All heavy atoms as an XYZ file, in Angstrom:
664
protein
N     247.587     31.026     75.020
C     248.675     30.722     75.938
C     248.293     31.212     77.339
O     247.736     32.283     77.505
C     249.949     31.391     75.441
C     251.148     31.142     76.310
S     252.654     31.660     75.490
C     253.535     30.145     75.602
N     248.615     30.411     78.316
C     248.303     30.770     79.696
C     249.173     31.927     80.175
O     250.349     32.002     79.860
C     248.527     29.582     80.623
C     247.543     28.430     80.525
C     247.977     27.297     81.441
C     246.150     28.879     80.875
N     248.552     32.790     80.928
C     249.271     33.897     81.527
C     249.853     33.448     82.868
O     249.451     32.432     83.437
C     248.315     35.078     81.749
C     247.712     35.624     80.478
C     248.758     36.200     79.542
O     249.675     36.895     79.977
N     248.638     35.922     78.261
N     250.807     34.222     83.380
C     251.474     33.912     84.637
C     250.465     33.682     85.756
O     250.552     32.700     86.496
C     252.431     35.062     84.994
C     253.265     34.786     86.223
O     253.906     33.711     86.273
O     253.287     35.641     87.128
N     249.478     34.560     85.873
C     248.481     34.453     86.939
C     247.721     33.138     86.845
O     247.494     32.466     87.854
C     247.520     35.634     86.871
C     246.443     35.606     87.929
C     245.532     36.814     87.813
C     244.448     36.770     88.875
N     243.606     37.964     88.814
N     247.312     32.745     85.647
C     246.562     31.499     85.458
C     247.407     30.284     85.812
O     246.928     29.346     86.444
C     246.069     31.390     84.019
C     245.031     32.435     83.665
C     244.798     32.525     82.177
O     245.761     32.365     81.386
O     243.643     32.767     81.795
N     248.680     30.309     85.413
C     249.565     29.185     85.717
C     249.777     29.055     87.221
O     249.725     27.953     87.774
C     250.911     29.345     84.996
C     250.821     29.127     83.508
S     252.419     29.094     82.682
C     252.891     30.802     82.752
N     250.010     30.169     87.888
C     250.222     30.161     89.331
C     248.976     29.646     90.045
O     249.056     28.778     90.923
C     250.615     31.570     89.843
C     250.545     31.652     91.360
C     252.000     31.946     89.355
N     247.804     30.151     89.652
C     246.567     29.722     90.299
C     246.269     28.247     90.040
O     245.807     27.544     90.939
C     245.399     30.606     89.865
C     245.455     31.977     90.492
O     245.997     32.159     91.572
N     244.907     32.968     89.808
N     246.533     27.762     88.827
C     246.331     26.344     88.531
C     247.270     25.479     89.369
O     246.858     24.451     89.910
C     246.567     26.061     87.043
C     245.418     26.503     86.157
O     244.347     26.863     86.697
O     245.591     26.489     84.921
N     248.524     25.879     89.449
C     249.497     25.107     90.226
C     249.134     25.117     91.711
O     249.186     24.086     92.383
C     250.903     25.656     89.984
C     252.018     24.813     90.537
C     251.931     23.432     90.598
C     253.190     25.403     90.996
C     252.966     22.660     91.096
C     254.229     24.634     91.501
C     254.112     23.270     91.546
O     255.143     22.507     92.055
N     248.727     26.271     92.221
C     248.300     26.359     93.624
C     247.097     25.450     93.887
O     247.052     24.760     94.908
C     247.942     27.797     93.992
C     249.061     28.671     94.525
C     248.570     30.102     94.699
C     249.618     28.136     95.820
N     246.148     25.447     92.982
C     244.967     24.591     93.150
C     245.378     23.118     93.182
O     244.867     22.335     93.989
C     243.965     24.839     92.021
N     246.322     22.739     92.321
C     246.799     21.357     92.304
C     247.521     20.977     93.588
O     247.295     19.889     94.143
N     248.373     21.856     94.065
C     249.095     21.582     95.311
C     248.115     21.496     96.477
O     248.214     20.595     97.320
C     250.164     22.661     95.587
C     251.319     22.546     94.593
C     250.701     22.543     97.017
C     252.361     23.636     94.722
N     247.152     22.405     96.527
C     246.171     22.381     97.610
C     245.367     21.082     97.593
O     245.095     20.505     98.649
C     245.249     23.595     97.536
C     245.966     24.879     97.902
O     246.965     24.874     98.602
N     245.461     25.998     97.411
N     245.022     20.610     96.418
C     244.292     19.339     96.313
C     245.168     18.179     96.783
O     244.686     17.277     97.483
C     243.839     19.115     94.875
N     246.450     18.206     96.426
C     247.327     17.111     96.855
C     247.529     17.136     98.369
O     247.597     16.087     99.008
C     248.678     17.156     96.131
O     249.515     18.172     96.622
N     247.573     18.319     98.968
C     247.707     18.410    100.426
C     246.492     17.801    101.130
O     246.636     17.099    102.142
C     247.909     19.858    100.866
C     249.259     20.476    100.488
C     249.278     21.961    100.799
C     250.398     19.763    101.184
N     245.318     18.027    100.583
C     244.109     17.418    101.131
C     244.185     15.899    101.003
O     243.848     15.166    101.933
C     242.859     17.944    100.408
O     242.801     19.361    100.577
C     241.594     17.319    100.935
N     244.650     15.434     99.855
C     244.800     13.997     99.640
C     245.785     13.368    100.610
O     245.524     12.284    101.153
N     246.898     14.036    100.837
C     247.888     13.517    101.793
C     247.272     13.341    103.175
O     247.521     12.341    103.851
C     249.090     14.450    101.911
C     250.062     14.386    100.770
C     250.467     15.535    100.107
C     250.615     13.185    100.358
C     251.368     15.496     99.061
C     251.526     13.125     99.308
C     251.890     14.288     98.663
O     252.796     14.235     97.634
N     246.481     14.302    103.607
C     245.874     14.219    104.940
C     245.038     12.957    105.078
O     245.119     12.253    106.091
C     245.024     15.462    105.208
N     244.251     12.647    104.057
C     243.405     11.455    104.099
C     244.236     10.179    104.058
O     243.973      9.236    104.812
C     242.409     11.475    102.944
C     241.382     12.545    103.057
N     240.369     12.519    103.985
C     241.218     13.697    102.372
C     239.626     13.597    103.858
N     240.115     14.339    102.885
N     245.226     10.151    103.191
C     246.034      8.938    103.029
C     246.892      8.679    104.264
O     246.970      7.556    104.753
C     246.901      9.042    101.763
C     246.013      9.072    100.512
C     247.874      7.876    101.674
C     246.748      9.462     99.240
N     247.538      9.711    104.778
C     248.403      9.562    105.956
C     247.603      9.020    107.135
O     248.072      8.133    107.855
C     249.095     10.898    106.303
C     250.155     11.223    105.240
C     249.733     10.841    107.691
C     250.693     12.649    105.311
N     246.408      9.535    107.324
C     245.583      9.101    108.448
C     245.204      7.623    108.355
O     244.954      6.984    109.373
C     244.322      9.953    108.523
N     245.196      7.073    107.155
C     244.754      5.691    106.966
C     245.898      4.723    106.697
O     245.658      3.529    106.497
C     243.761      5.633    105.812
C     242.508      6.449    106.075
C     241.580      6.463    104.892
O     241.580      5.564    104.078
N     240.771      7.507    104.791
N     247.126      5.205    106.695
C     248.270      4.360    106.370
C     248.768      3.641    107.611
O     249.075      4.264    108.626
C     249.404      5.199    105.748
O     248.903      5.830    104.579
C     250.598      4.352    105.394
N     248.886      2.328    107.510
C     249.328      1.509    108.632
C     250.845      1.281    108.605
O     251.474      1.178    109.642
C     248.592      0.169    108.609
C     248.807     -0.619    109.881
O     248.848     -0.028    110.958
N     248.942     -1.915    109.762
N     251.430      1.250    107.425
C     252.862      1.002    107.274
C     253.638      2.259    107.676
O     253.494      3.317    107.070
C     253.150      0.623    105.817
C     254.598      0.313    105.575
O     255.448      1.182    105.702
N     254.869     -0.928    105.206
N     254.484      2.139    108.700
C     255.171      3.326    109.230
C     256.175      3.925    108.247
O     256.337      5.146    108.200
C     255.843      3.017    110.566
O     256.781      1.983    110.416
N     256.854      3.089    107.448
C     257.788      3.625    106.447
C     257.039      4.414    105.378
O     257.463      5.505    104.985
C     258.595      2.506    105.795
C     259.616      1.888    106.730
O     260.018      2.562    107.711
O     260.022      0.735    106.481
N     255.928      3.860    104.905
C     255.117      4.556    103.911
C     254.551      5.840    104.504
O     254.559      6.883    103.857
C     253.985      3.656    103.420
C     253.007      4.286    102.431
C     253.734      4.799    101.193
C     251.925      3.278    102.064
N     254.106      5.776    105.739
C     253.565      6.957    106.404
C     254.609      8.068    106.479
O     254.316      9.229    106.195
C     253.074      6.584    107.808
C     252.326      7.679    108.507
C     251.717      7.152    109.822
N     250.764      8.063    110.379
C     251.088      9.172    111.042
N     252.337      9.477    111.245
N     250.150      9.972    111.508
N     255.836      7.726    106.863
C     256.915      8.732    106.947
C     257.217      9.323    105.573
O     257.433     10.532    105.440
C     258.179      8.115    107.537
C     258.278      8.188    109.032
C     257.983      9.566    109.573
O     257.030      9.728    110.335
N     258.746     10.569    109.234
N     257.222      8.479    104.546
C     257.460      8.970    103.184
C     256.371      9.942    102.770
O     256.656     11.012    102.209
C     257.531      7.794    102.195
O     258.621      6.949    102.566
C     257.719      8.275    100.769
N     255.129      9.595    103.045
C     254.012     10.475    102.703
C     254.073     11.791    103.483
O     253.776     12.858    102.939
C     252.685      9.767    102.970
C     252.368      8.606    102.035
C     251.197      7.792    102.570
C     252.102      9.101    100.628
N     254.470     11.726    104.732
C     254.610     12.943    105.540
C     255.702     13.846    104.958
O     255.525     15.066    104.859
C     254.890     12.592    107.018
C     253.634     12.020    107.669
C     255.396     13.805    107.795
C     253.856     11.421    109.044
N     256.809     13.254    104.534
C     257.883     14.039    103.914
C     257.405     14.679    102.609
O     257.700     15.850    102.336
C     259.105     13.164    103.655
C     259.830     12.764    104.918
C     260.918     11.734    104.654
O     261.033     11.172    103.563
N     261.720     11.462    105.681
N     256.658     13.913    101.819
C     256.126     14.455    100.561
C     255.150     15.594    100.832
O     255.179     16.623    100.155
C     255.457     13.339     99.755
C     256.432     12.310     99.230
S     255.632     10.838     98.546
C     254.782     11.546     97.148
N     254.300     15.416    101.856
C     253.358     16.466    102.223
C     254.095     17.725    102.677
O     253.765     18.837    102.272
C     252.441     15.981    103.344
C     251.410     17.048    103.743
C     250.962     16.944    105.173
N     252.076     16.943    106.092
C     252.041     16.371    107.291
N     250.960     15.744    107.697
N     253.094     16.420    108.085
N     255.124     17.534    103.495
C     255.904     18.677    103.974
C     256.557     19.432    102.818
O     256.591     20.667    102.810
C     256.963     18.223    104.976
C     256.371     17.738    106.294
O     255.155     17.937    106.532
O     257.134     17.141    107.087
N     257.061     18.699    101.832
C     257.660     19.338    100.660
C     256.612     20.131     99.879
O     256.872     21.251     99.428
C     258.316     18.293     99.760
C     259.563     17.683    100.350
C     260.069     16.497     99.547
O     259.392     15.967     98.671
N     261.274     16.058     99.865
N     255.421     19.544     99.720
C     254.356     20.256     99.020
C     253.892     21.483     99.805
O     253.571     22.512     99.216
C     253.168     19.336     98.741
C     253.287     18.611     97.414
O     254.324     18.775     96.732
O     252.351     17.870     97.056
N     253.852     21.391    101.132
C     253.485     22.555    101.933
C     254.498     23.683    101.749
O     254.125     24.850    101.644
C     253.370     22.183    103.413
C     252.113     21.429    103.747
C     252.027     21.039    105.211
O     253.031     21.161    105.950
O     250.935     20.611    105.622
N     255.766     23.333    101.695
C     256.811     24.335    101.471
C     256.672     24.947    100.076
O     256.756     26.175     99.913
C     258.185     23.686    101.639
O     259.202     24.607    101.351
N     256.438     24.112     99.095
C     256.253     24.582     97.715
C     255.012     25.471     97.625
O     255.030     26.517     96.963
C     256.126     23.361     96.802
C     256.315     23.603     95.361
C     256.255     22.347     94.502
N     256.128     21.085     95.215
C     257.111     20.201     95.375
N     258.292     20.429     94.867
N     256.907     19.072     96.012
N     253.943     25.083     98.313
C     252.715     25.869     98.302
C     252.953     27.240     98.917
O     252.500     28.242     98.403
C     251.604     25.116     99.059
C     250.228     25.726     98.915
C     249.898     26.818     99.913
O     250.648     27.090    100.845
N     248.783     27.476     99.704
N     253.695     27.294    100.013
C     253.963     28.564    100.677
C     254.816     29.482     99.791
O     254.574     30.687     99.710
C     254.654     28.321    102.021
C     254.764     29.555    102.864
C     253.492     30.301    102.815
N     253.027     30.666    104.130
C     251.905     31.317    104.332
N     251.152     31.661    103.337
N     251.525     31.630    105.521
N     255.791     28.913     99.121
C     256.635     29.698     98.213
C     255.803     30.266     97.071
O     255.915     31.452     96.734
C     257.776     28.823     97.658
O     258.571     28.360     98.748
C     258.641     29.585     96.674
N     254.964     29.433     96.487
C     254.129     29.880     95.380
C     253.090     30.897     95.847
O     252.821     31.885     95.158
C     253.442     28.675     94.731
C     252.834     28.901     93.369
C     253.879     29.420     92.378
C     252.225     27.617     92.853
N     252.523     30.674     97.026
C     251.571     31.630     97.605
C     252.242     32.996     97.774
O     251.671     34.022     97.415
C     251.061     31.107     98.950
C     250.357     32.152     99.774
C     249.029     32.470     99.540
C     251.034     32.836    100.785
C     248.382     33.441    100.293
C     250.395     33.804    101.540
C     249.071     34.101    101.294
O     248.445     35.066    102.038
N     253.455     33.007     98.303
C     254.188     34.267     98.503
C     254.438     34.965     97.177
O     254.302     36.192     97.068
C     255.514     34.007     99.216
O     255.293     33.511    100.505
N     254.793     34.178     96.155
C     255.006     34.731     94.810
C     253.708     35.353     94.287
O     253.714     36.480     93.780
C     255.510     33.636     93.871
C     255.597     34.072     92.429
C     256.709     34.774     91.975
C     254.577     33.791     91.530
C     256.797     35.195     90.651
C     254.657     34.194     90.214
C     255.769     34.900     89.781
O     255.841     35.303     88.473
N     252.600     34.621     94.402
C     251.310     35.115     93.908
C     250.896     36.385     94.640
O     250.384     37.328     94.025
C     250.244     34.026     94.069
N     251.115     36.421     95.926
C     250.789     37.592     96.724
C     251.625     38.795     96.286
O     251.100     39.895     96.080
C     251.020     37.279     98.201
C     250.450     38.222     99.228
C     248.940     38.324     99.104
C     250.827     37.752    100.620
N     252.925     38.564     96.092
C     253.839     39.635     95.682
C     253.467     40.186     94.308
O     253.543     41.400     94.081
C     255.271     39.081     95.657
C     256.299     40.057     95.162
C     257.662     39.398     94.970
O     257.758     38.177     94.836
N     258.690     40.197     94.956
N     253.047     39.317     93.399
C     252.713     39.743     92.034
C     251.293     40.296     91.917
O     250.898     40.741     90.850
C     252.871     38.564     91.059
C     254.289     38.103     90.884
C     255.079     39.152     90.144
C     256.468     38.651     89.818
N     257.209     39.595     89.012
N     250.533     40.231     93.003
C     249.162     40.718     92.955
C     248.192     39.733     92.336
O     247.075     40.093     91.984
N     248.604     38.463     92.215
C     247.732     37.436     91.648
C     246.749     36.900     92.679
O     245.816     36.184     92.344
C     248.551     36.253     91.121
C     249.492     36.604     90.020
N     249.278     37.614     89.115
C     250.676     36.054     89.659
C     250.276     37.678     88.259
N     251.139     36.736     88.571
N     246.983     37.196     93.932
C     246.146     36.667     95.012
C     245.900     37.770     96.024
O     246.822     38.469     96.424
C     246.851     35.484     95.683
C     246.074     34.895     96.826
C     245.003     34.049     96.594
C     246.402     35.201     98.134
C     244.282     33.511     97.650
C     245.678     34.674     99.197
C     244.626     33.830     98.947
O     243.914     33.306     99.981
N     244.663     37.903     96.418
C     244.292     38.891     97.436
C     243.700     38.126     98.620
O     242.598     37.581     98.529
C     243.247     39.868     96.897
C     243.718     40.674     95.709
C     244.741     41.683     96.098
C     245.116     42.507     94.878
N     246.410     43.068     94.943
N     244.420     38.049     99.729
C     243.907     37.306    100.883
C     242.729     38.023    101.535
O     242.545     39.229    101.370
C     245.106     37.254    101.835
C     245.951     38.416    101.449
C     245.727     38.635     99.976
N     241.947     37.255    102.261
C     240.833     37.835    103.015
C     241.396     38.745    104.100
O     242.557     38.617    104.497
C     240.002     36.724    103.644
N     240.576     39.645    104.569
C     240.996     40.531    105.659
C     241.332     39.684    106.886
O     240.695     38.662    107.135
C     239.880     41.512    105.987
N     242.351     40.085    107.637
C     242.719     39.301    108.820
C     241.611     39.315    109.874
O     240.892     40.305    110.024
C     243.976     39.991    109.347
C     244.097     41.277    108.621
C     243.197     41.245    107.440
N     241.490     38.186    110.574
C     240.506     38.082    111.647
C     240.976     38.899    112.842
O     242.173     39.035    113.089
C     240.333     36.617    112.046
N     240.015     39.403    113.581
C     240.356     40.155    114.787
C     240.900     39.198    115.847
O     240.676     37.986    115.783
C     239.114     40.875    115.329
O     238.189     39.917    115.832
N     241.582     39.755    116.826
C     242.114     38.935    117.917
C     240.991     38.212    118.654
O     241.166     37.073    119.085
C     242.923     39.796    118.891
C     244.226     40.272    118.311
C     245.013     41.095    119.309
C     246.300     41.586    118.670
N     247.141     42.322    119.609
N     239.848     38.871    118.779
C     238.709     38.262    119.464
C     238.201     37.034    118.715
O     237.905     36.005    119.319
C     237.569     39.276    119.643
C     237.889     40.408    120.582
C     238.730     41.524    119.927
O     238.773     41.612    118.678
O     239.348     42.295    120.677
N     238.105     37.138    117.405
C     237.636     36.011    116.589
C     238.637     34.858    116.663
O     238.250     33.699    116.814
C     237.400     36.453    115.129
C     237.169     35.254    114.219
C     236.232     37.421    115.052
N     239.905     35.162    116.599
C     240.937     34.133    116.693
C     240.862     33.434    118.048
O     240.912     32.202    118.141
C     242.342     34.734    116.458
C     243.430     33.713    116.757
C     242.474     35.243    115.026
N     240.725     34.211    119.102
C     240.639     33.635    120.449
C     239.390     32.777    120.606
O     239.432     31.697    121.190
C     240.670     34.744    121.502
C     240.789     34.241    122.913
C     242.069     33.469    123.178
O     243.119     33.770    122.565
O     242.020     32.546    124.002
N     238.276     33.240    120.067
C     237.031     32.476    120.139
C     237.177     31.140    119.408
O     236.783     30.094    119.932
C     235.879     33.280    119.541
C     234.548     32.559    119.570
C     233.442     33.369    118.902
O     233.709     34.342    118.206
N     232.208     32.959    119.100
N     237.752     31.165    118.228
C     237.962     29.936    117.463
C     238.918     29.000    118.197
O     238.672     27.793    118.286
C     238.493     30.267    116.068
C     238.726     29.085    115.138
C     237.443     28.289    114.937
C     239.287     29.566    113.818
N     239.982     29.550    118.739
C     240.941     28.744    119.492
C     240.250     28.053    120.666
O     240.429     26.859    120.896
C     242.098     29.603    119.999
C     243.125     28.808    120.807
C     244.261     29.664    121.343
N     245.063     30.190    120.257
C     245.310     31.493    120.061
N     244.840     32.403    120.890
N     246.054     31.882    119.060
N     239.434     28.781    121.386
C     238.711     28.212    122.530
C     237.747     27.114    122.094
O     237.648     26.073    122.762
C     237.959     29.301    123.294
C     238.886     30.234    124.034
O     240.029     29.880    124.356
N     238.431     31.440    124.297
N     237.065     27.330    120.987
C     236.138     26.316    120.479
C     236.885     25.043    120.094
O     236.431     23.946    120.403
C     235.368     26.843    119.282
C     234.308     27.855    119.629
C     233.651     28.432    118.397
O     234.109     28.268    117.268
N     232.552     29.159    118.597
N     238.018     25.187    119.423
C     238.776     24.026    118.972
C     239.414     23.278    120.142
O     239.498     22.052    120.124
C     239.844     24.444    117.961
C     239.316     24.939    116.616
C     240.454     25.493    115.770
C     238.568     23.843    115.884
N     239.836     24.006    121.149
C     240.473     23.380    122.297
C     239.467     22.649    123.188
O     239.827     21.726    123.894
C     241.234     24.419    123.125
C     242.373     25.091    122.366
S     243.636     23.942    121.818
C     244.519     23.700    123.323
N     238.208     23.062    123.148
C     237.203     22.440    124.014
C     236.589     21.190    123.390
O     235.858     20.483    124.054
C     236.110     23.444    124.357
O     235.355     23.769    123.209
N     236.861     20.940    122.124
C     236.285     19.758    121.455
C     237.068     18.517    121.730
O     238.144     18.418    122.054
C     236.208     20.011    119.949
C     235.208     21.079    119.621
C     235.109     21.337    118.130
O     235.765     20.661    117.327
O     234.347     22.217    117.763
């Protein structure tokens, strides 16, 4: 039987994969009604992913990477803005 941690991680992996899929599909969708529907579905999955992420973090099922320094964040921001 799956443990809580395994179920949470499997569900998170599935949601993360669907979010990647939405990005590709939305970018290629020409029908505006379909595009809006897909955006709403993506937004719902992002909310669900954040809730599950918070749960996993609280239960100790997930350990995030150390936060980036302000300098690294600023450097990345500058690189992305100049492209």
